[in-house]
C-alpha atoms as an extended CHARMM CRD file, in Angstrom:
* protein
*
       180  EXT
         1         1  UNK       CA            -15.9970000000       -6.4600000000       -5.9580000000  PROA      1               0.0000000000
         2         2  UNK       CA            -12.3030000000       -6.5640000000       -6.8020000000  PROA      2               0.0000000000
         3         3  UNK       CA             -9.6520000000       -5.1580000000       -4.4860000000  PROA      3               0.0000000000
         4         4  UNK       CA             -8.6710000000       -2.7880000000       -7.2870000000  PROA      4               0.0000000000
         5         5  UNK       CA            -12.2040000000       -1.3300000000       -7.3330000000  PROA      5               0.0000000000
         6         6  UNK       CA            -12.3780000000       -1.2160000000       -3.5240000000  PROA      6               0.0000000000
         7         7  UNK       CA             -9.0330000000        0.5810000000       -3.4560000000  PROA      7               0.0000000000
         8         8  UNK       CA            -10.1470000000        3.1260000000       -6.0390000000  PROA      8               0.0000000000
         9         9  UNK       CA            -13.3110000000        3.7980000000       -4.0150000000  PROA      9               0.0000000000
        10        10  UNK       CA            -11.3540000000        4.1540000000       -0.7630000000  PROA      10              0.0000000000
        11        11  UNK       CA             -8.8950000000        6.5520000000       -2.3960000000  PROA      11              0.0000000000
        12        12  UNK       CA            -11.7770000000        8.5920000000       -3.8210000000  PROA      12              0.0000000000
        13        13  UNK       CA            -13.2810000000        8.7970000000       -0.3190000000  PROA      13              0.0000000000
        14        14  UNK       CA             -9.9330000000       10.0680000000        0.9830000000  PROA      14              0.0000000000
        15        15  UNK       CA             -9.7090000000       12.6250000000       -1.8360000000  PROA      15              0.0000000000
        16        16  UNK       CA            -13.3180000000       13.7540000000       -1.2790000000  PROA      16              0.0000000000
        17        17  UNK       CA            -12.7440000000       14.1920000000        2.4790000000  PROA      17              0.0000000000
        18        18  UNK       CA             -9.5390000000       16.1390000000        1.8280000000  PROA      18              0.0000000000
        19        19  UNK       CA            -11.2670000000       18.3710000000       -0.7250000000  PROA      19              0.0000000000
        20        20  UNK       CA            -14.1350000000       19.0570000000        1.6920000000  PROA      20              0.0000000000
        21        21  UNK       CA            -11.7340000000       20.0080000000        4.4810000000  PROA      21              0.0000000000
        22        22  UNK       CA             -8.9680000000       21.8110000000        2.5530000000  PROA      22              0.0000000000
        23        23  UNK       CA            -10.5450000000       22.6540000000       -0.8260000000  PROA      23              0.0000000000
        24        24  UNK       CA             -7.7590000000       20.7660000000       -2.6160000000  PROA      24              0.0000000000
        25        25  UNK       CA             -6.6180000000       17.2560000000       -3.4010000000  PROA      25              0.0000000000
        26        26  UNK       CA             -4.2580000000       15.5040000000       -0.9450000000  PROA      26              0.0000000000
        27        27  UNK       CA             -0.5620000000       16.3330000000       -1.1210000000  PROA      27              0.0000000000
        28        28  UNK       CA              2.3870000000       14.0020000000       -1.6660000000  PROA      28              0.0000000000
        29        29  UNK       CA              6.0950000000       14.7420000000       -1.4830000000  PROA      29              0.0000000000
        30        30  UNK       CA              7.6640000000       14.7920000000       -4.9220000000  PROA      30              0.0000000000
        31        31  UNK       CA             11.0110000000       14.0010000000       -6.4160000000  PROA      31              0.0000000000
        32        32  UNK       CA             11.4790000000       16.2080000000       -9.5000000000  PROA      32              0.0000000000
        33        33  UNK       CA             13.6570000000       13.4600000000      -10.9990000000  PROA      33              0.0000000000
        34        34  UNK       CA             10.8390000000       10.9010000000      -10.6580000000  PROA      34              0.0000000000
        35        35  UNK       CA              7.4930000000       12.3210000000      -11.8070000000  PROA      35              0.0000000000
        36        36  UNK       CA              4.2070000000       10.4930000000      -11.3040000000  PROA      36              0.0000000000
        37        37  UNK       CA              1.1780000000       10.2880000000      -13.5540000000  PROA      37              0.0000000000
        38        38  UNK       CA             -0.8470000000       10.6990000000      -10.3340000000  PROA      38              0.0000000000
        39        39  UNK       CA              0.5490000000       14.2140000000       -9.7670000000  PROA      39              0.0000000000
        40        40  UNK       CA             -1.7730000000       17.0170000000      -10.7930000000  PROA      40              0.0000000000
        41        41  UNK       CA              0.2260000000       19.3970000000      -12.9700000000  PROA      41              0.0000000000
        42        42  UNK       CA              0.3590000000       22.9910000000      -11.7640000000  PROA      42              0.0000000000
        43        43  UNK       CA             -0.4740000000       22.1870000000       -8.1250000000  PROA      43              0.0000000000
        44        44  UNK       CA              3.0550000000       22.0730000000       -6.7560000000  PROA      44              0.0000000000
        45        45  UNK       CA              3.4910000000       23.5900000000       -3.3040000000  PROA      45              0.0000000000
        46        46  UNK       CA              7.1730000000       23.5710000000       -2.4530000000  PROA      46              0.0000000000
        47        47  UNK       CA              8.2490000000       19.9410000000       -2.2550000000  PROA      47              0.0000000000
        48        48  UNK       CA              4.6840000000       18.6460000000       -2.4780000000  PROA      48              0.0000000000
        49        49  UNK       CA              2.0890000000       18.2690000000       -5.1990000000  PROA      49              0.0000000000
        50        50  UNK       CA             -1.6150000000       17.4830000000       -5.2060000000  PROA      50              0.0000000000
        51        51  UNK       CA             -2.4280000000       14.0350000000       -6.5130000000  PROA      51              0.0000000000
        52        52  UNK       CA             -5.2680000000       11.9940000000       -7.8930000000  PROA      52              0.0000000000
        53        53  UNK       CA             -5.6450000000        8.2730000000       -8.4460000000  PROA      53              0.0000000000
        54        54  UNK       CA             -4.0920000000        7.1250000000      -11.7200000000  PROA      54              0.0000000000
        55        55  UNK       CA             -5.2590000000        3.7320000000      -12.9490000000  PROA      55              0.0000000000
        56        56  UNK       CA             -2.4150000000        1.8730000000      -14.6280000000  PROA      56              0.0000000000
        57        57  UNK       CA             -3.0860000000        0.7530000000      -18.1730000000  PROA      57              0.0000000000
        58        58  UNK       CA             -0.1300000000       -1.6110000000      -18.3210000000  PROA      58              0.0000000000
        59        59  UNK       CA             -0.2160000000       -5.1830000000      -17.1060000000  PROA      59              0.0000000000
        60        60  UNK       CA              2.0150000000       -4.9100000000      -14.0520000000  PROA      60              0.0000000000
        61        61  UNK       CA              2.3690000000       -8.0640000000      -11.9760000000  PROA      61              0.0000000000
        62        62  UNK       CA              4.3520000000       -9.4260000000       -9.0810000000  PROA      62              0.0000000000
        63        63  UNK       CA              4.8270000000      -12.7890000000      -10.8100000000  PROA      63              0.0000000000
        64        64  UNK       CA              8.5650000000      -12.3640000000      -11.4920000000  PROA      64              0.0000000000
        65        65  UNK       CA              9.1300000000      -11.3980000000       -7.8550000000  PROA      65              0.0000000000
        66        66  UNK       CA              7.0470000000      -14.3300000000       -6.6330000000  PROA      66              0.0000000000
        67        67  UNK       CA              9.0180000000      -16.6860000000       -8.8510000000  PROA      67              0.0000000000
        68        68  UNK       CA             12.3580000000      -15.2860000000       -7.6420000000  PROA      68              0.0000000000
        69        69  UNK       CA             11.2910000000      -15.6420000000       -3.9920000000  PROA      69              0.0000000000
        70        70  UNK       CA              9.6650000000      -19.0280000000       -4.6660000000  PROA      70              0.0000000000
        71        71  UNK       CA              6.3760000000      -17.9300000000       -3.1200000000  PROA      71              0.0000000000
        72        72  UNK       CA              2.8170000000      -17.4860000000       -4.2330000000  PROA      72              0.0000000000
        73        73  UNK       CA              1.4020000000      -14.0470000000       -3.5380000000  PROA      73              0.0000000000
        74        74  UNK       CA             -2.3150000000      -13.7360000000       -2.8180000000  PROA      74              0.0000000000
        75        75  UNK       CA             -4.1080000000      -12.3360000000       -5.8960000000  PROA      75              0.0000000000
        76        76  UNK       CA             -5.3870000000       -9.4460000000       -3.7760000000  PROA      76              0.0000000000
        77        77  UNK       CA             -1.8170000000       -8.3540000000       -3.0220000000  PROA      77              0.0000000000
        78        78  UNK       CA             -1.1410000000       -7.9760000000       -6.7250000000  PROA      78              0.0000000000
        79        79  UNK       CA             -4.3530000000       -5.9710000000       -7.1620000000  PROA      79              0.0000000000
        80        80  UNK       CA             -3.3060000000       -3.6780000000       -4.3020000000  PROA      80              0.0000000000
        81        81  UNK       CA              0.1400000000       -2.8990000000       -5.6650000000  PROA      81              0.0000000000
        82        82  UNK       CA             -0.2830000000       -3.2890000000       -9.4440000000  PROA      82              0.0000000000
        83        83  UNK       CA             -3.5320000000       -1.5550000000      -10.3550000000  PROA      83              0.0000000000
        84        84  UNK       CA             -2.8100000000        2.1390000000       -9.8370000000  PROA      84              0.0000000000
        85        85  UNK       CA             -0.4620000000        4.9320000000       -8.8650000000  PROA      85              0.0000000000
        86        86  UNK       CA             -1.2920000000        7.4070000000       -6.1430000000  PROA      86              0.0000000000
        87        87  UNK       CA             -0.5140000000        8.7000000000       -2.7090000000  PROA      87              0.0000000000
        88        88  UNK       CA             -0.7550000000        6.4780000000        0.3450000000  PROA      88              0.0000000000
        89        89  UNK       CA             -4.1550000000        5.7940000000        1.9240000000  PROA      89              0.0000000000
        90        90  UNK       CA             -4.5530000000        6.9360000000        5.5550000000  PROA      90              0.0000000000
        91        91  UNK       CA             -7.1880000000        5.1450000000        7.6080000000  PROA      91              0.0000000000
        92        92  UNK       CA             -8.1880000000        3.8610000000       11.0370000000  PROA      92              0.0000000000
        93        93  UNK       CA             -8.9390000000        0.2840000000       12.1170000000  PROA      93              0.0000000000
        94        94  UNK       CA             -9.4060000000       -1.1490000000       15.5970000000  PROA      94              0.0000000000
        95        95  UNK       CA             -8.1020000000        2.0790000000       17.1100000000  PROA      95              0.0000000000
        96        96  UNK       CA             -4.9320000000        1.9700000000       15.0150000000  PROA      96              0.0000000000
        97        97  UNK       CA             -3.9530000000        4.7300000000       12.6290000000  PROA      97              0.0000000000
        98        98  UNK       CA             -2.6640000000        3.0330000000        9.4780000000  PROA      98              0.0000000000
        99        99  UNK       CA             -1.4110000000        4.0650000000        6.0730000000  PROA      99              0.0000000000
       100       100  UNK       CA             -1.6380000000        1.6660000000        3.1510000000  PROA      100             0.0000000000
       101       101  UNK       CA              1.4220000000        2.0470000000        0.9350000000  PROA      101             0.0000000000
       102       102  UNK       CA              0.8420000000        2.5310000000       -2.7790000000  PROA      102             0.0000000000
       103       103  UNK       CA              3.3050000000        3.0200000000       -5.6130000000  PROA      103             0.0000000000
       104       104  UNK       CA              3.6900000000        6.6290000000       -6.7710000000  PROA      104             0.0000000000
       105       105  UNK       CA              5.1550000000        5.7150000000      -10.1720000000  PROA      105             0.0000000000
       106       106  UNK       CA              6.9970000000        2.8910000000      -11.9390000000  PROA      106             0.0000000000
       107       107  UNK       CA             10.2780000000        3.6560000000      -10.1730000000  PROA      107             0.0000000000
       108       108  UNK       CA              8.4990000000        3.4730000000       -6.8300000000  PROA      108             0.0000000000
       109       109  UNK       CA              6.8560000000        0.1930000000       -7.8770000000  PROA      109             0.0000000000
       110       110  UNK       CA             10.3240000000       -1.2750000000       -8.5430000000  PROA      110             0.0000000000
       111       111  UNK       CA             11.5730000000        0.0390000000       -5.1650000000  PROA      111             0.0000000000
       112       112  UNK       CA              8.5080000000       -1.4860000000       -3.4750000000  PROA      112             0.0000000000
       113       113  UNK       CA              9.3980000000       -4.8910000000       -4.9360000000  PROA      113             0.0000000000
       114       114  UNK       CA             12.9710000000       -4.5190000000       -3.6780000000  PROA      114             0.0000000000
       115       115  UNK       CA             11.6550000000       -3.7150000000       -0.2040000000  PROA      115             0.0000000000
       116       116  UNK       CA              9.3290000000       -6.7280000000       -0.3190000000  PROA      116             0.0000000000
       117       117  UNK       CA             12.3130000000       -8.8950000000       -1.2490000000  PROA      117             0.0000000000
       118       118  UNK       CA             14.3220000000       -7.5770000000        1.7000000000  PROA      118             0.0000000000
       119       119  UNK       CA             11.4000000000       -8.1080000000        4.0780000000  PROA      119             0.0000000000
       120       120  UNK       CA             10.7770000000      -11.7000000000        2.9560000000  PROA      120             0.0000000000
       121       121  UNK       CA             14.4870000000      -12.5600000000        3.1580000000  PROA      121             0.0000000000
       122       122  UNK       CA             14.6680000000      -11.0560000000        6.6620000000  PROA      122             0.0000000000
       123       123  UNK       CA             11.6800000000      -13.1710000000        7.7380000000  PROA      123             0.0000000000
       124       124  UNK       CA             13.3900000000      -16.2850000000        6.4000000000  PROA      124             0.0000000000
       125       125  UNK       CA             16.6610000000      -15.4420000000        8.1420000000  PROA      125             0.0000000000
       126       126  UNK       CA             14.6780000000      -15.1860000000       11.3730000000  PROA      126             0.0000000000
       127       127  UNK       CA             12.9720000000      -18.5200000000       10.5700000000  PROA      127             0.0000000000
       128       128  UNK       CA              9.5560000000      -16.8590000000       10.6080000000  PROA      128             0.0000000000
       129       129  UNK       CA              6.6050000000      -17.2650000000        8.2740000000  PROA      129             0.0000000000
       130       130  UNK       CA              6.6520000000      -15.2060000000        5.0690000000  PROA      130             0.0000000000
       131       131  UNK       CA              4.7850000000      -11.9120000000        5.1810000000  PROA      131             0.0000000000
       132       132  UNK       CA              4.6840000000       -8.8660000000        2.9300000000  PROA      132             0.0000000000
       133       133  UNK       CA              4.2520000000       -5.4120000000        4.3990000000  PROA      133             0.0000000000
       134       134  UNK       CA              1.4510000000       -3.3320000000        2.9100000000  PROA      134             0.0000000000
       135       135  UNK       CA              1.3620000000       -0.4180000000        5.2850000000  PROA      135             0.0000000000
       136       136  UNK       CA              2.5560000000        1.4890000000        8.2920000000  PROA      136             0.0000000000
       137       137  UNK       CA              1.0300000000        2.3310000000       11.6450000000  PROA      137             0.0000000000
       138       138  UNK       CA              1.4580000000        5.1920000000       14.0720000000  PROA      138             0.0000000000
       139       139  UNK       CA              4.2220000000        3.1630000000       15.7590000000  PROA      139             0.0000000000
       140       140  UNK       CA              7.5150000000        3.1710000000       13.8550000000  PROA      140             0.0000000000
       141       141  UNK       CA              8.1900000000       -0.5180000000       14.5220000000  PROA      141             0.0000000000
       142       142  UNK       CA              4.6620000000       -1.8400000000       13.8800000000  PROA      142             0.0000000000
       143       143  UNK       CA              3.8090000000       -2.8880000000       10.3240000000  PROA      143             0.0000000000
       144       144  UNK       CA              0.6510000000       -3.8350000000        8.4920000000  PROA      144             0.0000000000
       145       145  UNK       CA              1.4430000000       -7.1300000000        6.7380000000  PROA      145             0.0000000000
       146       146  UNK       CA             -0.1510000000       -9.8640000000        4.6680000000  PROA      146             0.0000000000
       147       147  UNK       CA              0.5900000000      -13.3990000000        5.7750000000  PROA      147             0.0000000000
       148       148  UNK       CA              1.4200000000      -15.3150000000        2.5910000000  PROA      148             0.0000000000
       149       149  UNK       CA              0.1940000000      -18.6390000000        3.9710000000  PROA      149             0.0000000000
       150       150  UNK       CA             -3.4450000000      -17.4980000000        4.0700000000  PROA      150             0.0000000000
       151       151  UNK       CA             -3.6720000000      -13.8600000000        2.9020000000  PROA      151             0.0000000000
       152       152  UNK       CA             -4.6660000000      -12.5340000000        6.3340000000  PROA      152             0.0000000000
       153       153  UNK       CA             -3.8550000000       -8.8780000000        7.0800000000  PROA      153             0.0000000000
       154       154  UNK       CA             -1.9820000000       -8.6240000000       10.3770000000  PROA      154             0.0000000000
       155       155  UNK       CA             -0.1340000000       -6.3120000000       12.6900000000  PROA      155             0.0000000000
       156       156  UNK       CA              3.5050000000       -7.2790000000       13.0300000000  PROA      156             0.0000000000
       157       157  UNK       CA              6.3840000000       -5.7420000000       14.9460000000  PROA      157             0.0000000000
       158       158  UNK       CA              9.5800000000       -5.5200000000       12.8990000000  PROA      158             0.0000000000
       159       159  UNK       CA             11.5300000000       -8.7560000000       13.3130000000  PROA      159             0.0000000000
       160       160  UNK       CA              8.6360000000      -10.5640000000       15.0160000000  PROA      160             0.0000000000
       161       161  UNK       CA              5.8310000000      -12.8910000000       13.9500000000  PROA      161             0.0000000000
       162       162  UNK       CA              2.4310000000      -11.3310000000       13.1660000000  PROA      162             0.0000000000
       163       163  UNK       CA              0.5430000000      -10.9920000000       16.4420000000  PROA      163             0.0000000000
       164       164  UNK       CA             -2.9190000000       -9.6610000000       15.5990000000  PROA      164             0.0000000000
       165       165  UNK       CA             -5.1580000000      -10.4060000000       12.6080000000  PROA      165             0.0000000000
       166       166  UNK       CA             -7.0500000000       -7.3190000000       11.4440000000  PROA      166             0.0000000000
       167       167  UNK       CA             -8.8750000000       -8.9050000000        8.5060000000  PROA      167             0.0000000000
       168       168  UNK       CA             -9.0230000000      -12.2380000000        6.7060000000  PROA      168             0.0000000000
       169       169  UNK       CA             -7.6820000000      -10.6300000000        3.5100000000  PROA      169             0.0000000000
       170       170  UNK       CA             -7.0360000000       -7.2650000000        1.8400000000  PROA      170             0.0000000000
       171       171  UNK       CA            -10.6000000000       -6.9970000000        0.5150000000  PROA      171             0.0000000000
       172       172  UNK       CA            -12.0070000000       -7.5190000000        3.9960000000  PROA      172             0.0000000000
       173       173  UNK       CA             -9.5960000000       -4.9060000000        5.3260000000  PROA      173             0.0000000000
       174       174  UNK       CA            -10.7710000000       -2.3630000000        2.7490000000  PROA      174             0.0000000000
       175       175  UNK       CA            -14.3610000000       -3.1390000000        3.8120000000  PROA      175             0.0000000000
       176       176  UNK       CA            -13.7380000000       -2.2810000000        7.4710000000  PROA      176             0.0000000000
       177       177  UNK       CA            -11.2150000000        0.5520000000        7.5220000000  PROA      177             0.0000000000
       178       178  UNK       CA            -12.3630000000        4.0930000000        8.1680000000  PROA      178             0.0000000000
       179       179  UNK       CA            -10.6960000000        6.1830000000        5.4730000000  PROA      179             0.0000000000
       180       180  UNK       CA             -9.3950000000        9.5100000000        6.7320000000  PROA      180             0.0000000000
């Protein structure tokens, strides 16, 4: 099964759990200047809106970014970030609360690529192996990253080398997380 399909299933599990508990879809903060096709029209609640998964019909890739950084991204990384728009995916793994980051819209996808660029350049400045962050944890300085050398999903403190492998790749991670 592709990472894109696994991601869609995990997001649907999150949406289903949220609907069962709150009788509504999950909420995301919105920027009125930057709408998302994942936002459900008419469900605004102050600065938040209910969302649903929106599968992208364009052919978004990370190939230009990979070329600019002179790296090869694992195919699963591209599937994670290029296949859909939606809110982030909260989950648990190995006792860690995590949140997989997903683009909300095209503008957010561009910003995500800029952040990846900054992260990779920082790693190089520190003479550390290249990683790409894919999520956050409950600790502000602890990131969920993909090691570009082998595609492994790791925990990594900001400015440090990855220190704990959570899964051999993104697909394996999606197999073992407990979606909240």
